[in-house]
MARTOR-308416 format. One record per residue (C-alpha): residue in three letters; x, z, y. Coordinates in Angstrom, 1 decimal. Layout:
N
residuo=Ala; xx=X; zz=Z; yy=Y
...
END
This chain:
55
residuo=Met; xx=7.4; zz=13.3; yy=69.8
residuo=Pro; xx=5.5; zz=10.4; yy=68.4
residuo=Asp; xx=2.9; zz=11.1; yy=65.8
residuo=Tyr; xx=4.4; zz=9.1; yy=62.9
residuo=Lys; xx=1.6; zz=10.0; yy=60.5
residuo=Glu; xx=-1.0; zz=8.6; yy=62.9
residuo=Met; xx=1.1; zz=5.5; yy=63.5
residuo=Tyr; xx=1.5; zz=4.9; yy=59.8
residuo=Leu; xx=-2.2; zz=5.4; yy=59.1
residuo=Thr; xx=-3.2; zz=3.0; yy=62.0
residuo=Leu; xx=-0.9; zz=0.3; yy=60.6
residuo=Phe; xx=-2.1; zz=0.9; yy=57.0
residuo=Arg; xx=-5.8; zz=0.6; yy=58.0
residuo=Ala; xx=-5.1; zz=-2.6; yy=59.9
residuo=Thr; xx=-3.2; zz=-4.0; yy=57.0
residuo=Glu; xx=-6.0; zz=-3.2; yy=54.6
residuo=Gln; xx=-8.5; zz=-4.8; yy=57.0
residuo=Ala; xx=-6.4; zz=-8.0; yy=57.2
residuo=Ile; xx=-6.1; zz=-8.2; yy=53.4
residuo=Asn; xx=-9.8; zz=-7.7; yy=53.0
residuo=Thr; xx=-10.5; zz=-10.4; yy=55.5
residuo=Leu; xx=-8.3; zz=-12.9; yy=53.7
residuo=Ile; xx=-9.9; zz=-12.0; yy=50.3
residuo=Glu; xx=-13.4; zz=-12.6; yy=51.8
residuo=Ala; xx=-12.3; zz=-16.0; yy=53.2
residuo=Gln; xx=-10.8; zz=-17.0; yy=49.9
residuo=Arg; xx=-13.9; zz=-16.1; yy=48.0
residuo=Ala; xx=-16.1; zz=-18.0; yy=50.5
residuo=Cys; xx=-13.9; zz=-21.1; yy=50.1
residuo=Glu; xx=-14.0; zz=-20.8; yy=46.3
residuo=Glu; xx=-17.8; zz=-20.6; yy=46.4
residuo=Leu; xx=-17.9; zz=-23.7; yy=48.6
residuo=Tyr; xx=-15.7; zz=-25.5; yy=46.2
residuo=Ile; xx=-17.6; zz=-24.7; yy=43.1
residuo=Ser; xx=-21.0; zz=-25.3; yy=44.6
residuo=Glu; xx=-20.1; zz=-28.9; yy=45.5
residuo=Pro; xx=-21.1; zz=-31.5; yy=43.0
residuo=Glu; xx=-18.2; zz=-32.9; yy=40.9
residuo=Thr; xx=-16.8; zz=-36.1; yy=42.2
residuo=Glu; xx=-16.9; zz=-39.0; yy=39.9
residuo=Leu; xx=-13.5; zz=-40.2; yy=38.8
residuo=Arg; xx=-12.9; zz=-43.8; yy=37.9
residuo=Val; xx=-9.9; zz=-45.4; yy=36.4
residuo=Val; xx=-8.3; zz=-48.2; yy=38.5
residuo=Pro; xx=-6.6; zz=-50.7; yy=36.3
residuo=Leu; xx=-3.0; zz=-51.5; yy=37.1
residuo=Pro; xx=-2.1; zz=-55.1; yy=37.8
residuo=Asp; xx=-1.0; zz=-57.1; yy=34.8
residuo=Arg; xx=2.8; zz=-57.2; yy=35.0
residuo=Thr; xx=3.3; zz=-59.6; yy=32.2
residuo=Lys; xx=1.9; zz=-62.5; yy=34.3
residuo=Glu; xx=4.4; zz=-61.6; yy=37.1
residuo=Glu; xx=7.3; zz=-61.5; yy=34.7
residuo=Lys; xx=6.6; zz=-64.9; yy=33.3
residuo=Glu; xx=6.7; zz=-66.6; yy=36.7
END
């Protein structure tokens, strides 16, 4: 008869390991993101539509 307890524990351990790997990767990516200098945003003016409407 299969050892269901051992099967469950094996699956549980692997699931925990996978979750921890994902958490570590997320933290590493967040650290990369916040350590980068902020990008400078600039406002790009929209074309003047009043000139187009007059023509």
